[in-house]
C-alpha positions in Angstrom: -19.7 5.5 4.3 -21.9 7.1 1.6 -23.0 5.5 -1.6 -20.2 7.0 -3.7 -17.6 5.7 -1.2 -19.2 2.2 -1.2 -19.3 2.0 -5.0 -15.7 3.1 -5.4 -14.6 1.0 -2.5 -16.4 -2.1 -3.8 -13.8 -2.4 -6.5 -11.0 -2.5 -4.0 -10.5 -6.2 -4.0 -8.3 -8.6 -5.8 -7.0 -12.2 -5.4 -10.2 -14.0 -5.1 -12.1 -10.8 -4.3 -10.5 -10.4 -0.9 -11.2 -7.1 0.8 -8.4 -4.6 0.5 -8.0 -3.7 4.1 -6.9 -7.2 5.3 -4.5 -7.4 2.3 -2.9 -4.1 3.2 -2.7 -5.2 6.8 -1.0 -8.4 5.8 1.3 -6.5 3.5 2.3 -4.2 6.3 2.9 -7.1 8.7 5.1 -8.9 6.1 7.0 -5.6 5.7 7.5 -5.4 9.5 8.9 -8.9 9.5 11.2 -8.2 6.6 12.4 -4.9 8.1 13.1 -6.7 11.4 15.2 -9.2 9.6 17.5 -6.7 7.8 21.0 -6.3 9.0 22.0 -3.6 11.4 23.9 -1.7 8.8 23.5 1.8 7.5 21.6 0.5 4.4 19.7 -2.1 6.4 18.4 0.4 8.9 17.6 3.0 6.2 15.6 0.7 4.0 13.9 -1.0 6.9 12.7 2.4 8.1 11.5 3.4 4.7 9.7 0.2 4.2 8.1 0.3 7.7 6.8 3.9 7.2 5.5 3.4 3.7 3.8 0.0 4.2 2.4 1.0 7.5 1.1 4.3 6.2 -0.6 2.6 3.3 -2.6 0.3 5.6 -3.4 3.0 8.2 -4.4 5.6 5.6 -6.7 3.1 3.8 -8.4 2.3 7.1 -8.8 6.1 7.7 -10.2 6.6 4.2 -13.1 4.3 5.1 -14.4 6.7 7.7 -17.3 9.1 7.2 -15.4 11.8 5.3 -16.1 13.8 2.2 -15.6 12.2 -1.2 -12.7 14.6 -1.7 -11.1 13.5 1.5 -11.7 9.9 0.5 -10.0 10.4 -2.9 -7.1 12.2 -1.3 -6.5 9.3 1.1 -6.6 6.8 -1.7 -4.0 8.9 -3.6 -1.8 8.8 -0.4 -2.2 5.0 -0.1 -1.2 4.7 -3.8 1.9 6.8 -3.3 2.9 4.9 -0.1 2.4 1.5 -1.8 4.6 2.6 -4.7 7.3 3.7 -2.2 7.1 0.4 -0.3 7.3 -1.6 -3.5 10.4 0.3 -4.6 12.0 -0.2 -1.1 11.5 -4.0 -1.4 13.0 -3.9 -4.9 16.1 -2.0 -3.6 16.4 -4.4 -0.6 16.3 -7.3 -3.0 18.6 -5.7 -5.6 21.2 -4.7 -3.1 21.1 -8.1 -1.5 20.7 -6.8 2.0 17.9 -9.2 2.9 18.9 -12.2 5.0 20.1 -15.4 3.4 17.7 -17.1 1.0 14.7 -14.9 1.7 12.5 -14.9 -1.4 10.9 -11.5 -1.9 9.0 -12.4 -5.0 5.7 -13.0 -3.2 6.0 -9.7 -1.4 6.8 -7.9 -4.7 3.9 -9.6 -6.5 1.5 -8.5 -3.7 2.9 -5.0 -3.9 2.4 -4.9 -7.7 -1.2 -6.1 -7.3 -2.0 -3.6 -4.6 -0.5 -0.7 -6.6 -2.6 -1.8 -9.6 -5.8 -2.0 -7.5 -5.2 1.4 -6.0 -4.3 3.0 -9.3 -7.6 1.9 -10.7 -9.5 3.0 -7.6 -7.9 6.4 -7.6 -8.9 6.9 -11.2 -12.4 5.8 -10.5 -12.7 8.0 -7.5 -11.3 11.0 -9.4 -13.9 10.5 -12.2 -16.7 10.7 -9.6 -15.3 13.8 -7.9 -17.0 17.0 -8.6 -14.8 19.3 -10.7 -13.5 22.5 -9.1 -14.0 25.6 -11.2 
């Protein structure tokens, strides 16, 4: 990873300065557990699939962004992670709002984590874009 990646990536922490990759991994694991617990109905299957794809993609693409790519590739991966996190967050909100999650499952911790991750990635994308050379 080059110095620009390291500096932009250095801000990718939160909650007690935990590194972002383990947080994204935990978020994806929690999403898997929620998806597996949803009912086998049309809505349950649909939102389980959406949540699995978005949360998993966010974690995997963040890990990929840390490879030795160009700054432009790094920035594009961060943008993708940001979009996928927003999608996952909305899927959790819909699952909660529609009441298709099982029993008394409290999704507030998962939503709070999604909110924090989205905010971290929004700031990181902005910082990465500011450091990207402008195309003419």
